[in-house]
KEPA-810371 format. One line per 4 residues: number of its first residue (from 1); their letters; for each residue z, y, x of C-alpha. Coordinates in Angstrom, 2 decimals, decimal comma. Example, Ala and Ser with C-alpha at 12.3 -4.5 7.8 and 13.67 -1.06 7.14 Angstrom:
<zavexs>
1> as> 7,80 -4,50 12,30 | 7,14 -1,06 13,67;
</zavexs>
This chain:
<zavexs>
1> msks> 90,44 50,52 120,19 | 92,53 50,66 123,41 | 90,99 51,79 126,17 | 90,51 48,56 128,13;
5> rlfl> 89,03 47,17 124,77 | 86,59 50,42 124,63 | 85,58 50,33 128,22 | 84,29 46,66 127,62;
9> afli> 82,34 47,62 124,57 | 80,76 50,55 126,92 | 79,76 47,61 129,78 | 78,01 45,55 126,98;
13> lffy> 76,50 48,43 125,72 | 75,10 49,55 129,56 | 74,62 46,07 130,55 | 73,59 43,86 127,88;
17> fpla> 71,59 45,76 125,74 | 68,58 46,62 128,32 | 68,82 43,10 129,16 | 68,52 41,54 125,79;
21> qaqg> 65,12 44,02 125,24 | 63,46 42,87 128,04 | 63,62 39,22 127,30 | 62,42 40,05 123,96;
25> lwns> 65,58 38,79 121,97 | 65,65 41,05 119,19 | 64,04 39,78 116,18 | 64,66 42,75 113,38;
29> drlf> 61,60 42,80 112,01 | 61,55 39,26 110,95 | 64,42 38,75 109,40 | 64,87 38,21 105,66;
33> spst> 67,72 37,49 103,59 | 67,75 38,89 99,97 | 71,48 37,92 99,87 | 72,63 39,93 103,00;
37> gqif> 70,57 42,87 101,51 | 72,45 42,75 98,21 | 75,88 43,02 100,27 | 74,24 46,22 101,79;
41> yeia> 73,12 47,31 98,55 | 76,77 46,92 96,87 | 78,20 48,90 99,97 | 75,15 51,69 99,37;
45> yela> 76,85 51,76 95,69 | 80,20 52,13 96,12 | 79,44 54,91 98,36 | 77,15 57,05 96,38;
49> nskd> 79,58 56,70 93,34 | 82,94 57,68 95,11 | 84,81 60,45 94,29 | 84,21 63,51 95,67;
53> vnkq> 81,09 61,73 97,81 | 80,25 64,14 100,86 | 76,70 64,29 103,07 | 77,80 61,76 105,17;
57> qaeq> 78,80 59,36 102,53 | 75,34 60,12 101,36 | 73,65 59,38 104,59 | 75,49 56,25 105,18;
61> aimf> 74,41 54,68 101,61 | 70,78 55,65 102,27 | 71,05 53,68 105,60 | 72,56 50,70 103,86;
65> liat> 69,36 51,18 100,85 | 66,90 51,22 103,72 | 68,42 47,97 105,45 | 68,57 46,42 101,93;
69> snld> 64,79 47,05 101,52 | 63,89 46,08 105,37 | 66,03 42,41 104,45 | 64,02 41,95 101,31;
73> nrtn> 60,92 43,24 100,12 | 61,75 43,06 96,47 | 63,99 45,39 95,88 | 62,60 47,90 93,23;
77> yilp> 65,95 47,48 92,14 | 67,24 50,24 94,65 | 64,65 52,71 94,14 | 66,63 55,01 91,36;
81> dmik> 69,95 54,77 93,62 | 67,45 55,63 96,47 | 66,20 58,80 95,00 | 69,11 59,75 93,50;
85> lvcr> 71,36 60,08 97,03 | 68,10 61,46 99,06 | 67,35 64,33 96,29 | 71,36 64,89 96,32;
89> dlkw> 71,36 64,84 100,43 | 68,88 67,43 100,48 | 70,93 69,85 98,22 | 73,68 69,99 101,09;
93> dhsf> 70,75 70,75 103,96 | 67,04 70,88 103,59 | 66,47 69,71 107,76 | 65,44 66,13 107,92;
97> vsig> 67,65 64,36 110,31 | 68,47 61,12 110,68 | 65,97 59,13 108,82 | 62,58 60,98 108,77;
101> dkye> 61,21 62,90 106,71 | 62,96 62,91 103,25 | 60,86 64,76 101,20 | 57,86 61,82 102,12;
105> lvyn> 60,91 59,55 101,16 | 61,75 60,90 97,73 | 57,86 60,83 97,19 | 57,30 57,33 98,45;
109> slms> 60,07 56,06 96,46 | 59,29 58,22 92,99 | 55,54 56,67 93,56 | 57,26 52,66 93,46;
113> yvne> 59,47 53,31 91,15 | 57,34 54,55 88,17 | 55,94 52,26 85,50 | 55,71 52,38 81,73;
117> ssdl> 59,55 51,48 81,45 | 60,77 53,83 84,50 | 64,00 55,89 83,24 | 62,59 60,00 83,25;
121> evae> 66,16 60,68 84,22 | 65,25 59,40 87,58 | 61,72 60,07 88,00 | 62,34 63,97 87,17;
125> eair> 65,11 64,21 89,45 | 62,83 63,24 92,15 | 60,08 65,95 90,89 | 62,91 68,54 90,56;
129> cllg> 63,94 68,03 94,19 | 60,49 67,52 95,65 | 59,52 70,89 93,86 | 63,01 72,09 95,53;
133> qlns> 61,65 71,71 99,13 | 58,50 73,96 98,43 | 58,25 77,83 98,66 | 55,58 78,54 97,14;
137> reer> 53,69 78,20 93,41 | 50,62 77,39 95,38 | 52,57 74,09 97,27 | 54,18 73,12 93,77;
141> eell> 50,92 73,00 91,63 | 49,34 70,94 94,47 | 52,23 68,50 94,30 | 52,01 68,30 90,62;
145> kgll> 48,38 67,72 90,48 | 48,91 65,23 93,04 | 51,71 63,47 91,03 | 49,27 63,41 87,96;
149> snln> 46,25 61,80 89,64 | 48,56 59,44 91,81 | 51,00 58,22 88,95 | 47,51 57,40 87,08;
153> sknk> 48,92 57,35 83,77 | 51,71 54,67 84,42 | 53,94 56,24 82,09 | 52,74 58,73 79,34;
157> slds> 56,25 60,36 79,00 | 56,26 61,50 82,61 | 52,71 62,23 82,79 | 53,29 64,78 79,88;
161> evaa> 56,67 66,23 81,62 | 54,55 66,91 84,83 | 51,13 68,34 82,66 | 53,77 70,81 80,99;
165> llas> 55,74 71,47 84,58 | 52,47 72,44 85,71 | 50,94 74,27 83,02 | 54,41 76,68 83,01;
169> lmae> 53,02 77,36 86,70 | 49,74 78,15 85,57 | 51,33 80,45 83,03 | 53,23 82,29 85,20;
173> kadt> 50,16 83,36 86,83 | 48,55 84,37 83,43 | 45,70 81,78 84,04 | 45,66 81,08 80,14;
177> esaq> 42,80 78,32 79,84 | 44,08 76,37 82,70 | 47,69 76,33 80,78 | 46,94 75,18 78,00;
181> fyfi> 44,67 72,83 79,08 | 47,25 71,15 80,30 | 49,91 71,55 77,56 | 47,72 69,95 75,46;
185> qayh> 47,58 67,42 78,18 | 51,32 67,26 77,87 | 51,45 66,85 74,02 | 48,53 64,81 73,84;
189> nnky> 51,09 62,27 75,87 | 54,16 62,67 74,10 | 54,38 64,29 71,25 | 58,15 64,86 71,32;
193> nkla> 57,37 66,96 74,24 | 58,85 70,31 72,73 | 58,34 72,70 75,39 | 54,53 71,66 75,33;
197> fekl> 54,22 72,33 71,46 | 56,23 75,67 71,43 | 54,27 77,16 74,40 | 50,85 76,08 72,44;
201> telm> 51,79 77,87 69,36 | 52,43 80,95 71,85 | 49,14 80,24 73,37 | 46,84 78,96 70,53;
205> adqi> 48,22 80,49 67,49 | 45,07 80,51 65,51 | 44,26 77,11 66,40 | 47,04 74,96 65,67;
209> epvm> 46,37 73,23 62,02 | 49,24 73,25 59,89 | 49,50 69,65 59,61 | 49,96 69,62 63,48;
213> yleh> 53,08 72,15 62,69 | 54,31 69,85 60,08 | 53,87 66,66 62,29 | 56,15 68,38 65,03;
217> lrla> 58,71 69,08 62,51 | 58,76 65,62 61,23 | 58,77 63,80 64,27 | 61,87 66,25 65,48;
221> lgen> 63,44 65,42 62,33 | 63,03 61,85 63,39 | 64,55 62,55 67,43 | 67,46 63,58 65,73;
225> pldi> 68,25 62,51 61,87 | 71,47 64,78 62,42 | 70,09 68,13 62,96 | 69,93 69,91 59,63;
229> eaaf> 68,42 72,57 60,70 | 65,35 70,46 61,86 | 65,54 68,67 58,41 | 65,76 72,30 56,52;
233> ifaq> 62,56 73,90 58,61 | 60,43 70,52 57,80 | 61,53 70,86 54,24 | 60,76 74,54 53,81;
237> yaeq> 57,39 74,34 55,46 | 56,15 71,62 53,04 | 57,24 73,68 50,43 | 55,12 76,40 51,86;
241> lqly> 52,47 73,97 52,28 | 52,74 72,96 48,36 | 53,42 69,26 49,22 | 56,20 69,52 46,84;
245> ktaa> 57,10 65,79 46,72 | 57,37 65,95 50,10 | 59,42 68,92 49,98 | 61,74 67,60 47,44;
249> dayk> 62,50 64,23 49,15 | 63,09 66,07 52,44 | 65,31 68,82 50,44 | 67,51 65,74 49,01;
253> ycve> 67,69 64,25 52,65 | 69,08 67,88 53,56 | 71,54 67,55 50,87 | 72,55 64,19 51,96;
257> lfrf> 73,06 65,52 55,77 | 74,64 68,34 54,77 | 77,82 66,82 52,34 | 77,71 63,85 55,47;
261> lyps> 78,52 66,80 57,42 | 80,76 69,07 55,39 | 82,21 66,83 53,25 | 84,72 69,67 51,92;
265> kqls> 82,26 72,45 52,04 | 80,18 73,33 48,67 | 76,41 72,57 48,58 | 74,09 75,88 49,53;
269> saiy> 72,28 77,39 47,32 | 69,68 77,70 50,02 | 69,72 73,96 49,44 | 69,60 72,92 46,23;
273> lpwa> 67,49 76,19 44,91 | 64,56 75,15 46,83 | 65,47 71,05 46,37 | 65,25 72,13 42,06;
277> isny> 62,40 74,06 42,26 | 60,19 71,90 44,70 | 61,20 68,97 42,04 | 59,90 70,95 39,28;
281> ntqr> 56,67 71,73 40,98 | 56,02 67,99 41,57 | 53,99 66,22 38,93 | 56,64 63,70 37,40;
285> nqhk> 60,05 64,82 38,72 | 60,94 67,75 36,56 | 63,87 65,55 35,25 | 65,30 65,18 38,89;
289> clqi> 66,12 69,30 38,40 | 68,30 68,47 35,28 | 70,16 65,81 37,33 | 70,90 68,54 39,84;
293> adel> 71,76 70,94 37,47 | 74,07 68,51 36,19 | 75,74 67,31 39,21 | 76,45 70,93 40,10;
297> rqdg> 77,91 71,59 36,92 | 80,47 68,80 37,20 | 81,23 70,05 40,96 | 82,19 73,13 39,12;
301> lfdl> 79,25 75,41 40,13 | 77,56 77,44 37,94 | 74,05 78,97 38,98 | 71,76 81,05 36,69;
305> ylet> 68,84 80,34 38,90 | 69,39 76,92 38,98 | 70,37 76,70 35,07 | 66,73 78,84 34,63;
309> iagk> 65,00 76,04 36,38 | 66,71 73,00 34,93 | 65,77 75,15 31,32 | 62,04 75,26 32,53;
313> aamk> 62,12 71,90 33,61 | 63,13 70,98 30,03 | 60,37 72,80 28,71 | 57,82 71,33 30,74;
317> igda> 58,51 67,94 29,95 | 58,37 68,78 26,14 | 62,02 69,12 25,19 | 62,22 72,53 23,57;
321> klae> 65,47 71,88 22,21 | 66,97 70,93 25,31 | 65,60 73,94 26,86 | 67,18 76,43 24,72;
325> qifq> 70,47 74,86 24,72 | 70,59 74,95 28,56 | 69,29 78,68 28,24 | 71,74 79,57 25,71;
329> aaek> 74,83 78,02 27,89 | 73,62 79,75 30,81 | 73,26 82,80 28,88 | 76,61 82,81 27,40;
333> kalq> 78,46 81,71 30,38 | 76,64 84,66 32,54 | 77,77 87,21 30,01 | 81,44 86,03 30,45;
337> laad> 81,06 86,02 33,94 | 79,60 89,57 33,93 | 82,12 90,93 31,67 | 85,11 89,75 34,08;
341> nhqr> 83,42 92,15 36,75 | 85,29 95,18 34,74 | 88,35 93,13 35,40 | 87,94 92,54 39,24;
345> sene> 89,87 95,20 41,78 | 87,37 96,76 44,32 | 87,57 94,12 46,92 | 86,94 91,05 45,11;
349> pqtm> 83,45 90,39 45,03 | 81,37 90,05 41,68 | 81,66 87,14 39,87 | 78,35 87,35 38,30;
353> nyeq> 75,72 89,99 39,96 | 73,90 91,92 37,65 | 70,24 91,14 39,36 | 70,40 87,86 38,15;
357> lawf> 71,13 88,57 34,68 | 68,68 91,41 34,85 | 65,98 88,29 36,58 | 67,11 85,99 33,80;
361> ycfa> 65,75 88,38 31,22 | 62,46 89,13 32,81 | 61,53 85,19 33,53 | 63,94 82,56 31,83;
365> ipda> 64,03 84,37 28,10 | 61,97 87,46 28,44 | 63,92 90,03 26,83 | 62,14 93,81 27,75;
369> dkal> 65,73 95,43 26,40 | 67,91 93,36 28,03 | 66,53 93,23 30,75 | 66,11 96,85 31,29;
373> dwan> 69,52 97,27 30,55 | 70,57 94,78 33,36 | 68,44 95,80 35,89 | 69,53 99,46 36,03;
377> kays> 73,13 98,11 36,37 | 71,60 96,54 39,33 | 69,68 98,99 40,67 | 72,63 101,50 40,56;
381> sepn> 75,01 99,00 42,18 | 72,70 98,33 45,12 | 69,89 101,57 45,08 | 68,78 100,26 48,64;
385> sptt> 67,73 96,91 47,87 | 63,80 96,26 47,42 | 64,86 93,40 45,15 | 66,89 95,28 42,66;
389> aail> 64,17 97,61 42,47 | 61,31 95,39 42,15 | 63,17 94,08 39,17 | 63,58 97,24 37,51;
393> aysl> 59,95 98,16 38,11 | 59,07 94,66 36,52 | 61,34 95,44 33,48 | 60,19 98,59 32,88;
397> vmne> 56,53 97,07 33,19 | 58,04 95,30 30,44 | 58,66 98,61 28,56 | 55,58 100,08 29,46;
401> qtdw> 57,00 102,68 31,44 | 54,23 102,10 33,82 | 54,86 105,42 35,87 | 58,44 104,83 36,47;
405> akml> 57,60 101,17 37,49 | 54,90 102,34 39,79 | 56,71 104,78 41,55 | 59,53 102,41 42,30;
409> inny> 56,98 100,02 43,93 | 55,55 102,50 45,81 | 59,08 103,76 47,52 | 60,14 100,06 48,24;
413> ehtq> 58,58 97,08 50,52 | 56,79 94,86 48,38 | 58,20 91,83 47,20 | 56,80 88,91 45,03;
417> isdl> 58,14 90,46 41,88 | 57,25 93,79 42,39 | 53,67 92,37 43,46 | 53,45 90,56 39,96;
421> alaq> 54,96 94,42 38,30 | 51,92 96,08 40,45 | 49,50 93,05 39,06 | 50,01 94,12 35,65;
425> iqlt> 50,00 97,56 35,71 | 46,54 97,34 37,37 | 45,51 95,29 34,50 | 46,63 98,09 32,08;
429> eeqk> 44,64 100,52 33,88 | 41,54 98,22 33,75 | 41,50 97,33 37,71 | 40,66 93,80 36,93;
433> dsai> 39,13 92,90 40,79 | 42,27 94,84 41,92 | 44,94 93,08 39,77 | 42,89 89,74 40,52;
437> etlk> 43,82 90,21 44,41 | 47,28 91,83 43,98 | 48,05 88,13 41,73 | 46,88 86,22 44,50;
441> saia> 48,64 87,93 47,29 | 52,13 87,76 45,10 | 51,90 83,64 44,62 | 50,92 83,17 48,23;
445> qnpg> 54,32 84,55 49,47 | 56,10 82,21 47,32 | 53,80 79,80 45,34 | 55,99 77,02 44,24;
449> slea> 58,59 80,35 42,04 | 58,89 81,01 38,90 | 57,64 83,83 39,65 | 54,21 82,64 41,29;
453> rdak> 53,78 80,32 38,05 | 53,63 83,35 35,80 | 51,12 85,41 38,30 | 49,11 81,54 37,87;
457> eila> 49,21 81,58 34,38 | 47,62 85,45 34,37 | 45,23 84,35 36,54 | 43,87 81,95 34,34;
461> eygr> 43,97 83,65 31,34 | 40,73 85,91 33,20 | 39,59 82,89 34,68 | 40,79 82,80 37,81;
465> eyia> 43,04 80,14 39,90 | 44,35 80,20 42,65 | 43,17 77,79 45,59 | 45,95 77,12 48,75;
469> pvtp> 44,96 77,69 52,33 | 45,21 74,05 53,14 | 44,57 71,19 51,06 | 47,68 69,22 50,28;
473> ditl> 45,82 65,63 49,28 | 44,19 66,04 53,14 | 47,52 67,14 54,76 | 49,60 64,09 53,07;
477> qvlr> 46,82 61,73 54,40 | 46,82 63,17 57,82 | 50,68 62,51 57,50 | 50,41 58,91 56,19;
481> nnfg> 47,99 58,01 58,73 | 51,10 58,26 61,28 | 54,18 57,82 59,42 | 53,13 55,42 56,78;
485> qtlv> 53,75 56,69 52,98 | 57,40 57,61 53,35 | 57,14 60,67 54,68 | 60,75 61,45 54,68;
489> pvfi> 63,09 59,84 56,28 | 65,78 57,57 54,12 | 69,18 59,26 55,12 | 71,58 56,96 56,37;
493> npek> 75,15 57,06 58,03 | 74,80 57,25 61,75 | 77,22 53,89 62,23 | 74,20 52,20 60,74;
497> misi> 71,70 53,68 62,56 | 72,66 52,61 66,79 | 75,07 49,30 67,75 | 75,58 49,06 70,87;
501> qlht> 77,01 45,93 72,78 | 78,00 45,08 76,50 | 76,55 41,47 77,67 | 78,17 39,44 80,56;
505> rgsk> 77,66 36,27 81,49 | 80,22 34,16 79,94 | 83,64 35,72 78,92 | 85,59 33,72 82,03;
509> fyyg> 85,37 34,46 85,51 | 87,20 33,16 88,83 | 87,92 34,99 91,93 | 84,67 36,83 93,86;
513> hkfd> 82,36 36,00 91,00 | 80,19 38,44 89,76 | 80,33 39,55 85,80 | 78,49 42,87 85,93;
517> gtie> 76,82 43,19 82,45 | 74,18 44,63 80,48 | 74,67 46,85 77,59 | 72,27 46,82 74,59;
521> iinn> 71,41 49,59 72,62 | 70,24 48,50 69,21 | 67,88 50,40 67,11 | 69,00 49,70 63,34;
525> sfep> 67,27 52,37 61,17 | 64,11 52,82 59,97 | 62,81 55,34 62,75 | 62,29 55,04 66,04;
529> lvis> 65,06 55,96 68,06 | 63,80 58,43 70,69 | 66,45 59,43 73,57 | 66,62 62,36 74,79;
533> dngl> 68,73 65,86 75,13 | 67,37 67,02 71,46 | 68,14 63,39 70,30 | 70,66 62,01 68,28;
537> fkgn> 71,69 59,90 71,16 | 71,11 62,01 74,54 | 71,86 58,99 77,04 | 74,85 59,84 78,22;
541> irvd> 77,25 56,28 78,49 | 80,75 55,85 79,83 | 82,56 52,72 80,50 | 86,17 52,54 80,78;
545> anir> 88,28 49,43 81,52 | 91,55 48,39 80,64 | 93,49 45,69 82,54 | 96,11 43,18 81,14;
549> gdln> 97,91 40,50 81,90 | 99,68 39,88 84,93 | 98,77 43,68 85,99 | 98,13 46,33 83,45;
553> rkip> 95,93 49,65 84,51 | 93,90 51,64 82,50 | 90,64 52,60 84,28 | 88,49 55,66 82,46;
557> nlvs> 85,48 56,58 83,11 | 84,80 53,07 85,63 | 81,20 54,25 85,42 | 78,59 56,66 83,99;
561> vkir> 75,16 56,59 83,47 | 72,68 59,24 81,74 | 69,60 57,36 80,78 | 66,27 58,61 79,19;
565> pasp> 63,67 55,73 78,14 | 60,06 57,18 78,29 | 59,20 55,15 75,02 | 61,48 55,31 72,05;
569> iepg> 63,01 52,19 70,67 | 61,16 50,82 67,79 | 62,98 50,07 64,60 | 64,98 46,49 64,78;
573> qsil> 64,14 46,73 68,58 | 66,82 47,51 71,47 | 67,23 48,49 75,20 | 68,98 46,63 78,02;
577> ipvh> 70,77 48,70 80,59 | 72,06 46,99 83,70 | 75,67 48,51 84,46 | 77,64 47,96 87,76;
581> lvtg> 81,07 47,10 86,34 | 82,73 45,13 89,23 | 83,44 49,04 90,94 | 85,49 51,43 91,91;
585> elrq> 89,25 50,79 91,08 | 88,67 47,83 89,72 | 86,42 46,35 92,73 | 90,04 46,97 94,44;
589> illa> 91,71 45,58 92,06 | 90,13 42,29 91,39 | 89,55 42,03 95,60 | 93,23 42,27 96,46;
593> hpqa> 94,70 40,09 93,62 | 92,87 36,45 93,66 | 95,96 35,18 92,06 | 96,24 37,47 89,35;
597> sldi> 95,23 36,63 85,77 | 93,82 39,55 84,18 | 92,02 40,19 80,68 | 89,68 43,52 81,31;
601> efti> 89,00 45,32 78,42 | 85,55 47,34 78,85 | 85,31 50,14 75,89 | 81,35 51,09 76,04;
605> fldp> 80,83 55,22 74,70 | 77,92 56,77 73,62 | 77,78 60,38 74,63 | 81,49 60,49 75,38;
609> itts> 83,45 64,05 74,22 | 87,26 64,49 74,81 | 88,70 65,89 71,75 | 91,79 68,42 71,83;
613> enkv> 94,22 65,60 71,88 | 92,67 64,05 74,89 | 91,21 61,04 73,10 | 87,80 59,87 74,25;
617> inrv> 85,55 59,48 71,51 | 81,59 59,22 70,73 | 80,01 62,66 70,39 | 78,51 61,19 67,16;
621> sdik> 81,98 59,97 65,79 | 81,07 57,52 63,15 | 79,38 55,72 65,91 | 82,18 53,82 66,79;
625> pskv> 82,78 52,49 70,64 | 82,06 49,18 71,26 | 84,69 46,48 72,88 | 83,75 43,30 74,98;
629> vvkr> 87,06 41,84 76,79 | 86,59 39,72 80,23 | 89,04 37,50 81,40 | 89,52 36,74 85,11;
633> lgie> 91,13 33,95 85,99 | 93,57 33,82 89,14 | 93,37 31,18 91,52 | 96,11 28,63 91,63;
637> ltnk> 96,83 28,09 95,03 | 98,08 24,88 96,74 | 98,15 23,66 100,39 | 94,85 21,12 99,49;
641> flqn> 92,87 23,77 98,30 | 93,58 26,44 100,72 | 93,12 23,38 103,43 | 89,70 22,50 101,51;
645> rlns> 88,75 26,70 102,26 | 89,46 26,32 105,99 | 88,12 23,22 106,35 | 84,52 24,78 105,12;
649> lstg> 84,26 27,34 107,53 | 83,59 24,23 110,40 | 81,98 21,73 108,00 | 80,53 24,11 105,20;
653> kqgq> 77,19 25,54 104,64 | 76,88 29,16 104,64 | 77,84 30,24 100,95 | 81,18 28,39 101,91;
657> knra> 81,72 30,15 104,46 | 80,94 33,60 102,55 | 83,44 32,50 99,72 | 85,95 31,68 102,03;
661> aklf> 85,70 34,63 104,35 | 86,14 36,73 100,65 | 88,60 34,64 99,35 | 91,19 34,96 102,60;
665> sgll> 90,42 38,69 102,98 | 91,61 38,82 99,20 | 94,39 36,71 100,03 | 95,85 38,98 102,70;
669> meqs> 95,22 42,15 100,72 | 97,77 40,59 98,11 | 100,39 39,97 100,35 | 99,93 43,23 101,82;
673> vman> 100,21 44,74 98,27 | 103,22 42,62 97,88 | 105,06 43,32 101,04 | 108,27 45,04 100,64;
677> repl> 108,58 45,21 96,87 | 108,99 42,66 94,07 | 106,22 40,54 93,14 | 104,03 42,04 90,62;
681> ykfm> 103,21 38,40 89,62 | 104,20 34,84 90,59 | 101,93 34,28 93,45 | 101,74 31,36 96,50;
685> yadw> 102,93 33,06 99,47 | 104,03 30,98 102,62 | 104,80 32,60 106,44 | 102,37 30,93 108,06;
689> mptv> 99,46 31,99 105,64 | 99,04 35,57 107,56 | 98,09 33,96 110,84 | 95,76 31,08 109,51;
693> lksa> 94,11 33,27 107,29 | 93,23 35,86 109,96 | 92,44 33,41 112,08 | 90,03 31,85 109,79;
697> lvhn> 88,10 35,01 109,57 | 88,02 35,48 113,30 | 85,97 32,41 113,24 | 83,77 33,63 110,71;
701> ladd> 83,35 36,31 112,61 | 82,45 34,42 115,41 | 79,87 32,23 113,48 | 76,69 30,85 114,60;
705> nwiv> 74,81 32,01 111,96 | 74,61 36,17 111,60 | 74,69 36,00 107,92 | 78,03 34,79 107,88;
709> kvyt> 79,19 37,60 109,91 | 77,56 40,21 108,13 | 79,02 38,84 105,01 | 82,42 38,31 106,83;
713> maai> 82,54 42,10 107,28 | 82,05 43,05 104,12 | 84,67 41,00 102,87 | 87,30 42,74 105,27;
717> fslp> 86,05 46,04 104,49 | 88,96 46,89 102,70 | 91,70 45,31 104,70 | 93,94 46,94 107,31;
721> ldye> 92,14 45,80 110,58 | 94,72 44,81 113,55 | 94,15 44,64 117,05 | 93,01 41,14 116,64;
725> lina> 90,31 41,70 114,07 | 89,37 44,63 115,64 | 88,70 42,86 118,21 | 87,17 39,91 116,92;
729> vsen> 84,36 42,93 115,20 | 83,83 44,06 118,63 | 82,39 41,12 119,92 | 79,15 41,44 117,86;
733> mddt> 78,46 44,78 119,19 | 75,89 43,12 121,35 | 74,66 40,71 118,58 | 71,01 40,67 118,78;
737> hwpv> 70,60 40,78 115,16 | 70,33 44,12 113,96 | 71,82 43,34 110,57 | 75,25 42,63 111,96;
741> rlmt> 75,18 45,80 114,58 | 75,01 47,63 111,88 | 78,05 46,66 109,85 | 79,41 46,13 113,26;
745> iyll> 79,44 49,94 113,97 | 79,63 50,75 110,32 | 83,17 48,90 109,91 | 84,26 49,71 113,85;
749> aknq> 83,78 53,52 112,76 | 85,82 53,53 109,70 | 89,02 51,58 111,39 | 88,58 53,73 114,79;
753> dsgf> 90,11 56,98 116,44 | 87,69 59,52 118,16 | 87,62 57,38 121,10 | 84,66 55,26 119,49;
757> dkvl> 82,93 58,51 119,17 | 81,51 57,68 122,61 | 80,01 53,84 121,69 | 78,43 55,85 118,78;
761> nysa> 76,85 58,09 120,80 | 75,48 55,35 122,91 | 74,55 53,47 119,75 | 72,46 56,11 118,38;
765> kydq> 70,53 56,74 121,91 | 69,98 53,38 122,86 | 69,78 50,56 119,78 | 66,54 49,50 119,82;
769> nelv> 66,75 49,18 115,81 | 66,26 52,74 114,18 | 67,72 52,08 111,38 | 71,42 51,07 113,44;
773> rdma> 70,98 54,45 115,67 | 70,33 56,20 111,97 | 73,49 54,93 111,09 | 75,50 55,74 114,41;
777> ialg> 74,07 59,46 113,64 | 75,43 59,10 109,38 | 78,66 57,68 110,87 | 79,32 61,17 113,30;
781> aeap> 76,99 60,35 116,50 | 75,23 63,58 118,13 | 71,56 63,05 117,25 | 69,53 62,40 120,14;
785> kvqd> 67,60 65,22 122,27 | 64,66 63,65 122,58 | 63,48 62,47 118,86 | 60,40 61,29 117,36;
789> kanq> 58,50 64,41 116,62 | 57,26 63,55 112,92 | 60,99 63,32 112,15 | 61,85 67,04 113,46;
793> nlpn> 62,05 69,78 111,33 | 58,80 70,97 109,69 | 58,53 74,63 107,58 | 57,64 72,66 103,80;
797> nqkk> 53,95 74,76 104,20 | 53,21 72,66 107,60 | 54,40 69,40 105,98 | 51,55 66,96 104,77;
801> qptn> 50,85 65,38 101,45 | 52,60 62,23 101,29 | 51,33 58,65 101,51 | 52,40 55,46 99,79;
805> dkn> 52,05 53,42 102,89 | 55,20 54,17 104,12 | 57,48 51,54 104,81;
</zavexs>
């Protein structure tokens, strides 16, 4: 701004502002314009999502969001952005400047935002922000208790998170009773709350029923169907509770998941052995043990334990001949492998472990002499192993050498096999009651093992029965009430679990028309889809844009959002996430090239990662990125078309004037881009156009309609402003409508040198509208020395509890 122009602005400020106030010309409190509010919201969004956004830009964005809410009382859509911006701003500076108490702004925004479908990512960011401003545990407790009360169960999942935070504070000060109460409340509101359950198992271990623990493990598996550790722990615990059918199905799930995750690796015995033994212990599935053994033989794997289970299963279903064949073939193969041990070098592993052969002759085809022979060899190889010592003790009992057996049992840690050997010694010594208790103890260590089967047979001989501590039928009934008849999920490929689509309102658009989209995430599986940090999908969404046609440009990471819905997506259902597609670099390209015809391909990634080849893929690579193409048609510029748009400035309605302003600004930007270079594409241009288009914009900036003025200033924001345009904008410094003054100082501050600081300082001190004053401060003006006392800096411990009625 020139010195003469700056002096004129001061004359306006000093003489017109007081006159306007005295005559009651300010009508900011009565303005209503949702469309103008949208303009301000778009500016705020672009500021907040610009690269390397700083504190000053965040403050300006907050001003525009507040302006949006002042122009439209139905603006809940701004609340997530408001929360994120103010929380970010508070991290930079904990003082409360320019817009009053930001702590209270976050609190009240949170209260307005939360409902049953609110995104937890936004709500929890607000809560973390609020907690971060408080100095003591007592203040944090008071805040969390107030949230639980004021949220009033609007969102059960958020209630769960708040209760867990409060419980953790109680646990820190050793208030165990209160901690238990709030952790129970947290788990009751959301059974996927992992922290709440883990803390309950620490604080109330004796009161956590096995069925509750199994339910938690099942939910964890449903939350992330690709978590093999979660699947394995669930299977193990089901086996421990003697729910052998459930365990067998869960181990089968582990097998399928293992083969999906590690297709080139051999299946681990830690999975296939309990899979087989669980099927062996079911009432009707012993034939599956034979299938498992046969399947692994075809893969070239030989496991003596598995062959034993298969042989025992054949006996159990009444096929003694098949059982004998299996045992003979297994013995032959095992002995052959054991013989190969003599030919190996010292650095090569044994092809057959002596311990396995000793066990085979103890429990598969009992043979006292062979058992003792191989047990001695095993013990000589591993004298420090409690397992080899236990097998040797058992083989000694088989050979009636109980004294040597007792010595081994007493000198090593007890195992299921050593307890079984001890029980048999106690029976020979007529210590029946002790033997019964020892047998029960042995069974309890692993009720489903073949060793436990022998122990149960001995108990039966003495008229006793092993009673499980948990009744399987009751446990199953409780689980079926929650999960239905199918307690174990069916494994399906991840690409069939989730699908993602980007929807736009049509596939062809013209210049100036918005085509923001909606991302739909569809749950195609049979399980609820839980979007969380522990889930299959963690909630990170990225959208890339690839522009083709008259221009070619790749825009990586155009949009990046993190979501966490409050409720799981039920099978066959979906959720919708609105996304701003016309933003950032793409927005500038579309605005500055109105005559270009463009194909824009959007690619949507879920939990994106970058490979070593610098390629972006989904974290779960089997879920393929989704693509959609949108066509932006270029304007076919003719003299008639342009003349019609020019005529609309004087005869058209508000919407026509606004659209014309955007078009004329875009054409000027396009000409600026094309200046002094070969044209990038075919476009119309005439020497007279810049002058005419600029005059049209100046005409709009002086329109009687204040909304047209705001629209026009927003349209020219990305346009290099010369003296004529700056002069036209400056005329609006004295407009009686606060949105016009707000936009004026914002636009001029972005296009002026330091000389404009004096104008900003004056606006910050004397403009009647608080929001305009605050915007001036956010743009760099000095804060007035005398401010509203309620907005001055206060220590955290002096702040009053926020209320819900602040505007």
